[in-house]
C-alpha positions in Angstrom: 9.4 9.0 -24.0 8.6 10.5 -20.6 11.1 10.4 -17.7 8.8 8.0 -15.9 8.5 5.7 -18.9 12.3 5.5 -18.9 12.3 4.7 -15.2 9.9 1.8 -16.0 12.3 0.5 -18.6 15.3 0.7 -16.2 13.2 -1.1 -13.6 12.5 -4.0 -15.9 16.2 -4.6 -16.0 16.4 -4.5 -12.2 13.5 -6.9 -11.9 15.1 -9.4 -14.3 18.5 -9.1 -12.5 16.8 -9.7 -9.2 15.1 -12.8 -10.6 18.5 -14.2 -11.6 19.9 -13.7 -8.1 16.8 -15.2 -6.5 16.8 -18.3 -8.7 19.8 -19.8 -7.0 18.1 -19.6 -3.6 14.8 -20.8 -4.8 16.2 -23.8 -6.6 18.6 -24.6 -3.7 15.8 -24.7 -1.2 13.8 -26.9 -3.5 16.7 -29.3 -3.7 17.2 -29.4 0.1 13.5 -30.0 0.6 13.7 -33.1 -1.6 16.9 -34.2 0.1 18.9 -33.6 -3.1 22.4 -32.2 -3.7 22.8 -28.5 -4.6 21.8 -27.4 -8.1 24.2 -26.6 -10.9 26.7 -23.7 -10.7 28.4 -22.1 -13.6 31.7 -20.4 -13.9 31.0 -18.4 -17.1 27.9 -17.3 -18.9 27.5 -16.8 -22.7 24.6 -14.5 -23.8 23.8 -15.5 -27.4 22.2 -12.4 -28.7 19.8 -12.5 -31.6 19.1 -8.8 -31.6 15.7 -9.0 -29.9 14.6 -6.7 -27.2 14.3 -9.7 -24.8 17.9 -10.7 -25.4 18.9 -7.1 -24.7 16.9 -7.2 -21.4 18.7 -10.5 -20.4 22.1 -9.0 -21.3 21.6 -5.9 -19.1 20.1 -8.0 -16.3 23.2 -10.3 -16.3 25.4 -7.3 -16.1 23.4 -5.9 -13.1 23.0 -9.2 -11.3 25.1 -9.8 -8.2 25.8 -13.4 -9.3 27.2 -12.6 -12.8 27.6 -8.8 -12.8 31.4 -9.0 -13.2 32.1 -8.7 -17.0 34.9 -11.3 -17.0 32.3 -13.9 -16.2 29.9 -12.9 -19.0 30.6 -13.2 -22.8 28.5 -11.6 -25.5 28.1 -13.7 -28.6 25.7 -14.4 -31.4 24.6 -12.5 -34.6 23.9 -9.2 -32.7 27.1 -9.3 -30.6 28.8 -7.0 -33.1 26.6 -4.2 -31.9 28.3 -4.6 -28.5 25.2 -4.1 -26.5 26.3 -3.6 -22.9 30.1 -3.7 -23.5 30.6 -7.3 -22.2 33.4 -9.6 -23.3 32.9 -11.0 -26.9 33.3 -14.7 -27.5 36.9 -15.6 -28.2 39.3 -18.5 -28.3 40.7 -17.5 -24.9 37.3 -18.3 -23.1 37.3 -21.7 -21.6 34.1 -23.8 -22.0 34.4 -25.5 -18.6 31.3 -25.2 -16.4 29.8 -22.7 -18.8 26.2 -21.7 -19.3 24.7 -20.3 -22.5 21.5 -18.3 -22.7 20.5 -18.6 -26.3 17.7 -16.3 -27.6 15.8 -17.1 -30.8 13.1 -14.6 -31.8 11.3 -16.7 -34.4 9.3 -13.7 -35.6 12.5 -12.1 -37.1 13.1 -11.3 -40.8 14.4 -14.2 -42.9 17.7 -12.5 -43.6 18.8 -12.8 -39.9 18.0 -16.5 -39.5 20.8 -18.2 -41.4 23.5 -16.4 -39.3 21.7 -17.4 -36.2 21.6 -21.1 -37.1 25.3 -21.1 -38.2 26.6 -19.5 -35.0 24.3 -21.5 -32.7 25.6 -24.7 -34.2 29.2 -23.6 -33.5 28.3 -22.7 -29.9 26.6 -26.1 -29.3 29.7 -27.9 -30.6 31.9 -26.0 -28.2 29.6 -26.6 -25.2 29.3 -30.3 -26.1 33.0 -30.8 -25.3 32.4 -30.2 -21.6 29.8 -32.3 -19.7 29.4 -29.6 -17.1 28.3 -27.0 -19.6 24.7 -26.4 -20.6 22.6 -24.2 -22.8 19.0 -23.0 -22.7 17.5 -22.0 -26.0 14.7 -19.5 -25.4 12.4 -19.5 -28.5 10.1 -16.5 -28.7 7.1 -18.1 -30.5 5.1 -16.8 -33.5 1.4 -16.4 -33.2 -0.2 -19.7 -32.1 -3.0 -21.0 -34.3 -6.4 -21.8 -32.8 -6.5 -25.1 -31.1 -8.8 -28.1 -31.9 -12.3 -27.8 -30.6 -12.5 -28.5 -26.8 -8.7 -28.2 -26.3 -7.7 -25.2 -24.2 -3.9 -25.7 -24.0 -1.2 -27.7 -25.8 1.6 -29.7 -24.1 5.1 -29.7 -25.5 4.8 -32.6 -28.0 1.2 -31.7 -28.9 2.4 -28.2 -30.1 5.2 -29.8 -32.1 2.9 -32.4 -33.7 0.4 -29.8 -34.8 3.0 -27.4 -36.1 4.9 -30.0 -38.1 1.7 -31.4 -39.6 0.5 -27.9 -40.7 0.4 -27.7 -44.5 1.1 -24.0 -45.0 3.7 -22.7 -42.5 4.7 -19.1 -42.1 8.3 -18.1 -42.3 8.3 -17.7 -38.5 7.0 -21.2 -38.0 9.6 -22.7 -40.4 12.4 -21.0 -38.5 11.0 -22.3 -35.2 11.1 -25.8 -36.6 14.7 -25.3 -37.7 15.6 -24.1 -34.2 14.0 -27.1 -32.6 15.7 -29.5 -35.1 19.0 -27.9 -34.3 18.4 -28.4 -30.6 17.6 -32.1 -31.1 20.7 -32.6 -33.2 22.9 -31.0 -30.6 21.5 -33.3 -27.9 21.2 -36.5 -29.9 24.3 -36.3 -32.2 26.7 -34.0 -30.3 25.8 -35.0 -26.8 25.3 -31.4 -25.7 23.3 -30.5 -22.7 20.5 -28.4 -24.1 17.0 -27.3 -22.9 14.5 -25.7 -25.2 12.2 -23.2 -23.6 9.2 -21.9 -25.5 7.8 -18.4 -24.7 4.5 -17.4 -26.3 3.6 -13.8 -27.1 6.4 -12.0 -25.2 5.5 -8.4 -24.1 6.7 -5.7 -21.8 7.9 -2.1 -21.9 10.2 -1.6 -24.9 9.3 -5.1 -26.3 8.1 -5.2 -30.0 5.0 -7.4 -30.5 3.8 -9.1 -33.7 0.1 -9.5 -34.6 -2.1 -9.2 -31.6 -0.6 -6.4 -29.5 -1.1 -5.6 -25.8 0.8 -2.4 -26.4 -1.9 -1.3 -28.9 -4.6 -1.9 -26.4 -2.8 0.3 -23.8 -2.0 3.1 -26.3 -5.6 3.2 -27.6 -6.9 3.5 -24.1 -4.3 6.2 -23.2 -5.3 8.2 -26.3 -9.1 8.0 -25.7 -9.2 8.0 -21.9 -11.5 5.0 -21.9 -11.5 1.2 -22.0 -14.2 -0.3 -24.3 -14.8 -4.0 -24.1 -16.5 -5.3 -27.2 -18.0 -8.7 -28.0 -15.0 -9.7 -30.2 -12.7 -9.2 -27.3 -14.0 -12.4 -25.8 -13.4 -14.4 -28.9 -9.8 -15.6 -28.3 -7.8 -16.6 -25.3 -4.0 -16.5 -25.6 -0.9 -17.4 -23.5 1.3 -14.4 -22.7 4.9 -14.2 -21.3 6.2 -11.0 -19.7 9.7 -10.4 -20.8 11.0 -10.3 -17.2 9.4 -13.7 -16.6 11.1 -15.1 -19.8 14.5 -14.1 -18.4 13.7 -15.5 -15.0 12.4 -18.8 -16.6 15.5 -19.1 -18.8 17.9 -18.7 -15.9 15.8 -21.1 -13.8 15.9 -23.7 -16.5 19.7 -23.5 -16.5 19.8 -24.3 -12.8 17.1 -26.9 -12.5 15.7 -28.2 -15.8 16.7 -31.6 -17.1 18.8 -31.4 -20.3 17.2 -32.8 -23.4 13.7 -31.5 -22.6 11.4 -29.0 -24.1 9.4 -26.8 -21.8 6.5 -24.4 -22.3 6.3 -21.3 -20.1 3.7 -18.6 -19.8 2.9 -15.8 -17.4 -0.8 -16.0 -17.7 -3.7 -16.7 -20.2 -6.1 -14.0 -21.1 -8.5 -12.7 -23.7 -8.5 -9.1 -25.0 -11.4 -8.5 -22.6 -9.4 -9.8 -19.6 -6.5 -7.4 -20.6 -8.8 -4.4 -21.0 -10.4 -5.1 -17.6 -7.0 -5.4 -16.0 -5.9 -2.2 -17.6 -8.9 -0.4 -16.1 -8.0 -2.0 -12.7 -4.5 -0.6 -12.9 -5.8 3.0 -13.7 -9.4 3.2 -12.4 -9.3 7.0 -12.0 -7.9 7.5 -15.6 -9.9 5.1 -17.7 -13.7 4.8 -17.9 -15.0 1.3 -18.6 -17.8 0.3 -21.0 -18.5 -3.4 -21.7 -20.7 -5.4 -24.0 -20.8 -9.1 -23.5 -23.6 -11.1 -25.3 -24.4 -14.5 -24.1 -23.2 -17.7 -25.8 -19.7 -16.6 -26.9 -17.3 -19.6 -27.0 -13.7 -18.4 -27.3 -11.0 -20.1 -29.4 -7.9 -20.9 -27.5 -4.3 -20.2 -28.5 -2.6 -21.4 -25.3 0.4 -23.6 -24.2 0.3 -25.7 -21.1 3.1 -24.8 -18.6 2.5 -27.7 -16.2 5.7 -29.5 -17.0 7.9 -26.5 -16.4 6.2 -25.8 -13.0 7.5 -29.2 -11.9 11.0 -27.7 -11.9 10.0 -25.5 -8.9 9.7 -22.4 -11.1 7.6 -19.9 -9.1 4.2 -19.2 -10.6 4.4 -15.7 -12.3 2.3 -12.8 -11.2 -1.3 -12.4 -12.3 -2.4 -10.4 -15.3 -2.9 -7.1 -13.4 0.7 -7.2 -11.9 2.2 -8.2 -15.2 0.4 -5.5 -17.2 1.2 -2.7 -14.7 4.7 -1.8 -16.0 3.6 -1.7 -19.7 0.6 0.3 -18.8 2.5 2.8 -16.6 5.2 3.2 -19.3 2.6 3.9 -22.0 0.6 6.3 -19.9 3.7 7.9 -18.4 2.4 8.1 -14.8 3.0 5.7 -11.8 0.6 2.8 -11.5 -1.0 2.1 -8.1 1.1 -0.2 -5.9 -0.9 -3.4 -6.6 1.1 -5.5 -4.0 0.5 -3.0 -1.1 -3.1 -2.4 -2.1 -3.8 -6.1 -2.0 -2.4 -6.4 1.5 -3.6 -3.2 3.1 -7.0 -2.9 1.4 -7.3 0.8 2.2 -6.3 0.6 5.9 -3.0 2.4 5.6 -4.3 5.7 7.3 -5.6 3.8 10.4 -2.3 1.8 10.7 -0.2 5.0 10.3 -2.4 6.8 13.0 -1.8 3.9 15.5 1.9 3.9 14.8 2.0 7.6 15.4 0.2 7.2 18.7 2.9 4.8 19.8 5.7 7.2 18.6 4.1 10.1 20.5 4.0 7.9 23.6 7.6 6.9 23.2 8.5 10.6 22.9 6.5 11.5 26.1 8.3 8.8 28.1 11.7 9.8 26.8 11.1 13.5 27.5 9.9 12.7 31.0 12.9 10.7 31.9 15.6 12.5 29.9 16.2 9.7 27.5 17.7 10.2 24.0 16.2 8.4 21.1 16.0 9.0 17.3 14.2 7.9 14.2 16.1 5.0 12.6 16.4 2.8 9.5 13.6 3.4 6.9 11.7 5.8 9.2 14.7 8.1 9.3 15.2 7.7 5.6 11.6 8.7 4.9 11.9 11.7 7.2 15.0 13.0 5.5 14.1 12.1 2.0 10.4 13.1 2.0 9.7 14.9 5.2 7.4 12.1 6.3 7.3 8.3 6.4 8.1 6.3 3.3 4.8 6.0 1.3 5.1 2.2 0.8 6.6 1.3 4.2 4.4 -0.3 6.9 6.1 0.3 10.2 8.1 2.8 12.3 11.7 2.2 13.6 13.1 4.0 16.6 16.8 3.9 17.5 18.7 4.0 20.9 22.2 3.8 21.9 22.5 0.9 24.4 23.2 3.2 27.4 19.9 5.1 26.7 17.9 2.0 25.9 18.7 0.5 29.3 17.0 3.5 30.9 14.0 3.2 28.6 13.5 -0.5 29.3 13.3 0.2 33.0 10.4 2.7 32.8 8.6 2.0 29.5 6.4 -1.0 30.6 4.9 0.8 33.6 4.5 4.1 31.8 2.5 2.9 28.8 -1.2 3.4 28.7 -3.5 0.3 28.9 -4.1 0.0 25.2 -0.4 -0.5 24.5 1.9 -3.4 25.4 5.6 -3.6 25.7 6.7 -6.9 24.0 10.1 -8.4 24.6 11.7 -11.9 25.0 11.8 -11.5 28.8 8.2 -10.7 29.5 6.5 -13.1 27.0 7.5 -16.8 26.8 6.2 -17.0 23.2 7.8 -13.8 21.8 11.3 -14.2 20.6 12.0 -11.3 18.3 15.5 -10.0 18.7 14.0 -6.5 18.8 11.7 -5.1 21.5 8.4 -3.7 20.3 5.5 -1.6 21.6 2.2 -2.9 20.2 -1.4 -1.7 20.1 -3.5 -4.2 22.1 -6.6 -5.7 20.5 -5.2 -5.5 16.9 -3.4 -8.0 14.7 -0.4 -7.3 12.4 1.2 -10.7 12.1 4.1 -11.5 9.8 5.0 -14.9 8.4 7.5 -15.3 11.2 4.9 -14.7 14.0 1.6 -15.7 12.6 1.7 -19.2 14.1 2.7 -18.0 17.6 0.3 -17.4 20.5 1.3 -13.9 21.6 0.3 -10.2 21.4 0.9 -9.4 17.7 -0.7 -6.1 17.0 0.4 -2.9 15.1 3.9 -2.1 16.4 6.9 0.1 16.5 10.4 -1.5 16.5 13.3 -0.6 18.7 16.8 -0.8 17.1 19.6 -0.7 19.6 23.2 0.1 18.7 26.0 -1.3 20.8 29.6 -0.1 20.9 32.3 -2.4 19.6 36.1 -2.5 19.5 38.1 0.0 17.5 40.4 -2.8 16.4 39.0 -3.8 13.0 39.5 -7.6 13.2 38.0 -7.7 16.7 35.0 -5.6 15.7 34.5 -7.8 12.7 34.4 -11.0 14.8 32.1 -9.3 17.3 29.7 -8.3 14.5 29.8 -11.7 12.7 29.1 -13.7 15.8 26.2 -11.4 16.7 24.7 -12.0 13.2 25.0 -15.8 13.7 23.3 -15.5 17.1 20.4 -13.5 15.5 20.0 -15.9 12.6 19.7 -19.0 14.8 17.4 -17.3 17.3 15.0 -16.1 14.7 15.0 -18.7 12.1 16.3 -22.0 13.6 14.9 -21.9 17.1 11.8 -19.7 16.8 10.7 -19.8 13.2 11.6 -23.5 13.1 13.9 -24.0 10.0 15.0 -27.6 9.6 18.4 -28.8 8.9 17.5 -29.4 5.2 16.6 -25.7 4.8 20.2 -24.6 5.5 22.0 -22.9 2.6 25.3 -22.4 4.5 27.2 -25.6 5.3 29.2 -23.8 8.0 26.1 -23.7 10.1 25.4 -27.5 10.1 27.6 -28.3 13.1 25.8 -25.7 15.3 22.3 -27.0 14.5 22.1 -29.7 17.2 23.8 -27.4 19.8 21.4 -24.5 19.5 18.3 -26.7 19.8 19.5 -28.1 23.2 19.8 -24.7 24.9 16.5 -23.0 25.9 15.5 -19.9 23.9 15.5 -17.6 26.9 19.1 -18.6 27.7 20.1 -17.9 24.1 18.5 -14.4 24.4 20.5 -13.8 27.6 23.7 -14.9 26.0 23.0 -12.9 22.9 22.6 -9.6 24.8 25.7 -10.4 26.9 27.6 -10.7 23.6 26.1 -7.5 22.1 27.2 -5.5 25.2 30.7 -7.0 25.3 32.2 -3.5 24.9 29.7 -1.6 27.0 32.5 0.3 28.7 33.6 2.2 25.6 32.5 5.8 25.9 33.4 7.1 22.4 33.5 4.2 20.0 34.2 4.7 16.3 31.7 1.9 15.3 28.5 0.3 16.6 26.8 -3.0 16.0 23.6 -3.0 14.1 22.8 -6.4 15.7 19.1 -5.7 16.2 18.7 -4.1 12.7 18.7 -5.1 9.1 22.5 -5.6 8.7 23.2 -7.9 11.6 26.6 -9.5 11.2 27.3 -7.8 7.9 28.4 -4.2 8.4 29.4 -1.9 11.2 27.5 1.3 11.9 29.6 4.5 12.0 29.0 6.0 15.5 29.5 9.6 14.1 26.5 11.8 14.5 24.3 9.4 16.6 25.0 10.9 20.1 23.1 14.1 19.7 19.7 14.8 18.1 17.7 17.5 16.5 14.0 17.7 15.8 12.8 17.5 12.2 9.3 17.4 10.6 7.6 14.0 10.4 4.0 12.7 10.0 1.0 14.5 11.3 3.1 17.6 12.0 5.1 15.8 14.7 8.6 17.1 15.2 10.6 13.9 15.6 14.2 13.5 16.8 16.9 12.8 14.2 20.6 12.2 14.6 22.3 15.5 14.5 24.4 14.3 11.5 22.4 11.5 9.8 24.6 11.4 6.7 27.1 8.7 7.8 24.3 6.5 9.2 22.1 6.8 6.0 25.1 6.2 3.7 25.9 3.1 5.8 22.4 1.8 5.6 21.3 2.8 2.0 24.4 3.9 0.1 25.7 7.2 -1.1 22.5 7.7 -3.2 20.1 7.4 -0.3 18.3 10.6 -1.4 17.1 8.9 -4.6 14.0 6.7 -4.8 14.7 2.9 -5.1 13.7 1.1 -8.3 9.9 1.1 -8.8 9.7 -2.7 -8.2 11.2 -2.2 -4.8 8.7 0.4 -3.7 6.6 -2.0 -1.6 6.4 -3.3 2.0 8.9 -6.0 3.0 7.3 -7.5 6.1 5.1 -10.1 4.4 2.0 -9.6 6.6 0.1 -12.8 7.2 -2.8 -11.2 9.1 -4.0 -7.6 9.5 -7.1 -7.0 11.7 -7.6 -3.6 13.3 -10.8 -4.6 15.1 -12.8 -1.6 16.2 -9.7 0.7 15.7 -10.9 0.8 12.1 -13.5 3.3 13.3 -11.3 5.1 15.9 -10.0 4.7 19.4 -13.3 5.5 21.1 -14.9 2.6 19.2 -12.0 0.3 20.2 -12.4 1.1 23.9 -16.0 -0.2 23.8 -15.3 -3.4 21.8 -14.3 -6.8 23.0 -10.8 -7.5 24.1 -8.6 -9.9 22.0 -8.3 -13.4 23.2 -5.1 -14.9 21.8 -6.7 -18.4 21.5 -9.3 -17.1 18.9 -12.2 -14.8 18.3 -14.8 -17.2 19.7 -13.1 -17.1 23.2 -13.6 -13.4 23.5 -15.8 -12.3 26.4 -19.0 -10.4 25.6 -18.3 -7.6 28.1 -14.9 -6.0 28.6 -13.7 -6.3 32.2 -12.0 -2.9 32.1 -15.1 -0.9 31.1 
């Protein structure tokens, strides 16, 4: 196995762990939107391990998750627990079954010898959980190959699948075990009063996941060996449901939080034929695999699919498409990085033009600061990229510039009048519709709107952010209060007042009492109060810590002031020598941890701004073309004048 393939396997654990942490937020928001109480919360989790690779993924994901990463809250039980995969606590009589959750995995394709121990231990677990009405179990059944459906039917609902399987005359061992699992679940609910959900997962796949019968892995490995993808007529003959292993873990945890006990649910990541999978594989690696296809007319595929409509009613997020789901498996088999499908779908090849415009802004900032003797430095992800790679982060989409407050005051006074005509200084005090808590310089006549700003009528082009760092008290408790209140200010300004969150969207009960108050006071007044609060300790000349109130960790952590006062020039994009803090180590450790030099997990290597609109206009062809093209009218394209007034 190549080192990159191992990274893919490790990233699958990270993705599954992140899905566990996100599930609580997703489900809570869905409950608030419907005016319902908060979803279930569990004090302890039992991972019932059947020895399958999917159970191992779930076990490692639980251990890595923020919600249940502490080992005393996770117990490892089931037939495969003796192997001690992950070193978690084994099931014992000292564990209290109060408010407990159980993730029970049943790989129905396993050998007959392992099935009897599974049924015996699962029955014991259900009896224990039935004693407490707050406890609940989700049994995740990894299904055997689904038989072709009746003519004209393209997917089976929950009871339809059961009816056809039970009526089948000659069942395989895997199918008989599945029926035993389902019978055991019904007995636990009906006779014991246990709170159990059955989740069916068809054809589970992923890096490190064994497949039975039809194999996605085999398709990928054959293509990797031959260097080509060949689509034949028989590849169109059957359409199946597939479930990515990370989606299975996410769905199982989601079912624990929001599914109604006593129900069976089908889940699937996507439906595809072998031809669809091969075409997706060539899309992932277009430069590595040649594509040949033969598709005669008149092919009517057979379907082997499950309908997941019922499970989607529990607010489970629709999984990724076939290309995104196939990318990790393909990259692990080939041993090289897959293209960033998320970024590619957003940028559509315009990254070089966006980078060039951002660098134009950075050079202009540098010119102004040099002219007026103002100190600034690369900040946040921009500084991280410069120190880690010698250039901007490949998957990032903006530049961040940092100032100490004393220097930023000087910059604010001169920047607006120093900028060239094609750039605009955007701040809360010079645009009634712009209420970011960071000032920005934008390129006029372009659009780069995020989900927060896309519905606002304001200049919203390609930008560079200014992150300002304010001194705070050297007394820890005072500094903590100063920082926390600044974070609350920012949260209400951005999300409640400007973005427009409603009371039902709140996840923190402590914010309820402030909701009515903040909506009475005008936005500009809140901005003024916010900046007065940030600069409360403006008089401190040599503080130990600074507020990151305009950055990513507002109200959470204090920035060490060490190393930010003086700067040195370091290489950056396009040969530009950009200013960096003289000693960036404390700052980067604060922002990104001690391992900031290492790349993040592969699944995190994507932009985080959620662009809602990107339109470079004539800048797509260069600045000279943009100077001759129509000016942007914020009301809409059809309002734009035919002739530029400044030509």
